C-alpha positions, 0 to 999 in steps of 0.5 A: 941474675937479669930479669930476662932469665929471671922471666926465662925461669918464671916461665920453665916453672910454668910450663912444669906446673902445666904439666905435672899438675894436668899430666896427674888430674889426666891420670887420676881421670882416666882411674874415675872414667874407669869407675864411670864404666863401672857405673855406666854398665851397672846402674841399668842393670840395677846390680852393686857399684861395689860387688862383685869386683870387676868381672869380664860380663861374658865368662865372669873372670875376675879381672886381674889388675894387671888387665884394670889399668886405664885405657892402657890395658886395653890396648895391650889384651887388643879388646879381648878378654884375657880367659874367653877371648870374647871382644871387649867394648871400645867403649871402655877405653873411649870413656876413660880417655874422655873423662881423663881429657875433660879433667886434663882439659878443667885443671888447666882452665881453671888454675889458670895453665900451672897456678897452683893449687888452693884449697879453695880451688881445688874444693871447685875443681873437685865439685866441677869434676864431680858434676862432669862424671855425673854427665859422663855416667847420664849421656852414656846410660840415657843413650842406649837405654833411653832412662837417666837414672835416679841414683845419677842425678837425685845426689846432684841435685841435693849436694849442688846447693850444699857445695855452693853454700861451702864454696861460694866461688862456686857462682859469680851472680849477686842475688845476696850482696854482702853474703857470701856464702848464702847468695852462692845458695841462692844463685844455686837454688835458682839455676836449678829452679830455671833449669828444672822449669824450663825443661817441663816447661818444654816437656809439656809444651810438647806433650800438648802437641805432639799428644806423647810424652816429649821429656821424661822426668829424667831430663828434668832432674838432670837440668836441675842438678844442671842448673845447681852447678851452673847457675841461671845464666849458663842455665839458659845457655844449656837449654838453648844449645842443647836444644840446635845440638838434639835437632842436627842430631836428630834430623841426622838420625831420622833421615838414616834410620827413621826412627824419632825416639832421641834422648835429650839427656846426652845434648844438656849435659854436653851443653852444660860440659860447654857452659863450664868450658867457657863460662866467664865469657858467656856469664859476660856475654849474657850480662851484655846482653841484659844491659842492652836490652833492660830498657824493654822491662823499663 
């Protein structure tokens, strides 16, 4: 076998791995997205996530298994309940598809487009996907109800440093040299403190200037969770980008509706997802920025 033929076989195997693991992660993501829809509907209403089983919120008939296939069932039913024929919001398949797409995209980026998974890689991937799932739920609920449930943020705040300690590759910043697990834990705690401190400071300053509540504690808790997963550098990026996204959306929203009431959590979540997607490039950019202007700290 010639070297060219070996290279072609290796490339073909990589493509097959990419398609297989990417497809599997997409399907798994849509299933998780279906559960996220349950969280989005029930958490703001104080309902149990597990009882009663899935049912139509209008006629209360249990949903058949064949009507509960992520994304596909909504189209087969033409967006209507099988029993009462009332419309089913397109938000359901959108959340399922979006979650599947995020799961697939992040697997490819994390695994190097088709690389075989390792235990460490799967652990980091699972942590990041749980993080993204929380952000999807927080975004959908905050947009509609202007609240971020503690059930979303507080478990994330607690688990982020624990997972970081168990999986030291979660964080690349070197704070405690020679002790990777302790270093990762320290990076998580620092990120949480920076995130919560930034948003709390912005809220306090806004309240002093505007004489009204500018930022809720839900945003502070959400940012603590984000910081615990991303570390301080990506957290700073998240705060900056979320401010740009929120300002752009706010300008359009005020122009159309005349209302200045805008949830901030969704823009923190969107910026955090971007930060996680481009974490390597962002970390390099911030490191170079610090190196360039380090003379100001001397």
